[in-house]
N, C-alpha and C positions, 0 to 999 in steps of 0.2 A: 537914886538915880548919876548919880557921876563917876558911880562906881563902872553901870554900866556901861558909858558912854566911852570909859576910860580905857578901859578892855575894847571896846566896839578903836578903837586907835590907835591902840598897842599892834591888836593884829592889822589894819591897818599897816601899816610900816611896817611887820614881818613880810607882808604881802610882797612892799614895796621893793622889800631886802631880797628877795624869793623870786621878785622875776626879774629885778636888777640880774642877782647872781643867772637865770636861768638865758638872758638873751646871750651874757659872757660865754655860759656852755657851747649853748645855739652856730653864736659865731668861733669858734674853736671850731664848730667840725663842719665836714668836709660832702658832696654829694656829688657822684663823678654821670655822669648824662651819655648814653652812647646813641648816635645814630643808627639805624637798624643793618646799614652799609656796613657800622665797627668802624667807618675811619673819619669822624668826630667826637671828638670826647669833650666834656665841660662839668668847666669841673663848677661848682654854687657852693656857700658858704651857706651858712642853715639862720643865717637873718636871709638868704636869696639875693646875695648880688655875687653874679654871677664873676671866678676869679681865673679863668682859665680857660680857653680852645684853641683846642690842642687838631691840627687835621692834615692825616695822614697826604706825604709828595705824591699817593700812585692818586687818588681825590685831585688833586689841583692843576695835576699834567691831563686828564680828562679830559681841562678845559672848558668845564661843564655847568655854568653860571645855577642854571636853574634844580642842578644834582646837588651842585657845591652849598646853596640855601635851602634846600628837605632837609641835609644833608647836619646845618649848623639848625635847624627849628626843629629837627626832634633831638637833639643834641642837649637844648638849651633846656626847654620840652620838661625829659625824663629828667633832670639836676634840678628840674626848679617843684614838680613833681616828690621828687624825692625827702629838699625839700623842706617840702612844704605839709606834706602826713610828719614830718619830726618833730616839727615845734607846732604843730595842732597834740597829736598826741602829746609833749610834753608843758602844752596848755593848757589838758583836759583837769589838769590837778587844780588849777588857778578857777575853770570855771565852776569844779566842788564847794572850793572852799570859797566863793563865793557867794553862791546859793546856797550857802549855809548861815551868813550872817543877817541878818533885821534890815 
């Protein structure tokens, strides 16, 4: 009885270590999203934190606030979606491990 509990604790500890490692790996990744007009680029890390937004001078010169807002939104959404997709793929291994635990 105690042996099984000890094994479960060991498995949980191993999963915690793997999760911390995965978090660091994701944080080190970067994802780029572009607006449809390719005048705005958003760089996001694997923790889905915006690291940088680049705006082409030509977009700023247009002095079109609505277009600028729309372009930023598109770039941010695209980079976030890419980061989320990779995070979900990497988390898949933990879901399968958890489903096998008592």
